[in-house]
N, C-alpha and C positions, 0 to 999 in steps of 0.2 A: 504493499500498499504505500503511493506515494501523495500526500498530502502539500501543496501549494500556499505558502500563506506570504501577503504580503510585507517587506520589513514594517510599514508605517502600525501595522496590528500586533507586533510579535511583545511591544513592551507591553502592552494593556494586555493581552492574551496570557502573558505570565501571571500578570496580577489577578485575574478572574482566575488562574487557576490556584496563587496562594488562597485567593480567600475561600476557598473550598473547605469545609470541614470533614474531613475523610481518615479512618483511619485504614491498619491493614492493609493488605493486598493494593485497595485501592489506591491509599496514599505512595505505598511505592513508585504504583506506577504514575501519578502523579510528580512523583521530584524526579522520574525517570525524563518526565516528559519533560519537565521544567528544566532539570539539568544539560539536556539537548537545545531547545531555546535558547539558555542563554551563553552557553558557547558558541551560538550567532550573533548571540546581541553584541559578545565580548570584540568578535570581528568586524558587527555593522560599526559599531563605535569606533572605532581603528578608521575604517574607511571615512566615515562623519572628520575625526580630526582631519583627515587629507584632504579631504577636497575641503574645510575652513584653512588648511597652512596655504593650496593652494590658490586660494580668493581673499585672503587677509595682508595687510599691512604686515609684518613682520620687526618684530621690536630688534636690537641687538643683538642678541639667543637666540634667533630663530621662532619665540615664541609668537602666536598670534596678537596684535593690541585691540586690545579695546578703544573707546571712544574715551572724550573726558569724562564722560559722567559717569563709566565706568561699565554699561547695563548693555552695551551693544559691541561686535563686534566689527573695527576699522575693515571694514572689507572694499576690494578696491573697484569691483563688479559687480553688482550684487544681484543684478538678474542672472547673470551665469553660474555665481553664483546660489541663487535660490532655482536654478535652473539643472543643477546637478547633482543638487542635494533631493530635490522631488524626484529627483531618475533610481538615484539610490533608494528613495523611499517605494518608493512603486512597484523596486523590484520585488517578484518572487522568490522566499526561499522556500527548496523544497528538503520536507522529513523525509528522508527515504532511505534511512536505516530500518535494516528486516527488524532491531533490536526493541524499537520502539511500537511497528506494527499493534504489539499486543497493549503496549501503553494507552495509545490512539482509541484502538478498541473502547477498552474497559473508560479511557476518562469520556467518552463519544457517550455511551453507557450513561455515565454516574450524571450526566449534562443533562444526558435525554428524560431520564427519566426525574431529575429534581423536583423537589417540591418548591426550591427557590422564585422567590419573585425578581425577576430583572426586573430595573428599571435604567433609564438614560445610557449612559452611556454602554453600563454593563451590559443592557439589553439587547442591543448595537453589537457590541464584542462576543457573547454568548451565541447571537443567530450566526452570525459572519463566521467563527470560526467552528459551531455545525454544518455548517449552510457548505463549506470547503470540502470537510470529511465524509459527507452527504455525499458531495458529487463523486469520491471513489470510490466509496461503496455501492453506489449505483451503477459506476461502470464496472464494478468488480459483478457486481452481479447479472448486468447483460453479459459481459463474456464468458460467464459460464453455459 
């Protein structure tokens, strides 16, 4: 099973998974899935930092400068920076590790059978995550 998730949703999916009250087997599989997603998030953060380095004014040590008020990066070409960052965040990360297939199935069942009332952003993330897994489950059933 290979599930594709847009980079921009992964931090929220991790937060949603962290918020689940689980024990035993379900908790272990959640932890495995979170670990896999966090490994990708670490790479994503490195790539975001490289984009910042490529587009920001740098100080004498090679670090990105902030503007005078210290709240925003001093970006040379804001449109190019935003475009490149947007492209990165819209890229799809594929969970194609066979070791995580069982974890995805278990977490899918936990979320799908949950009595939790999802609201706002969590509801959107819940729907997105389950929909992406369902796409793969449906394709798998059609191929059988």
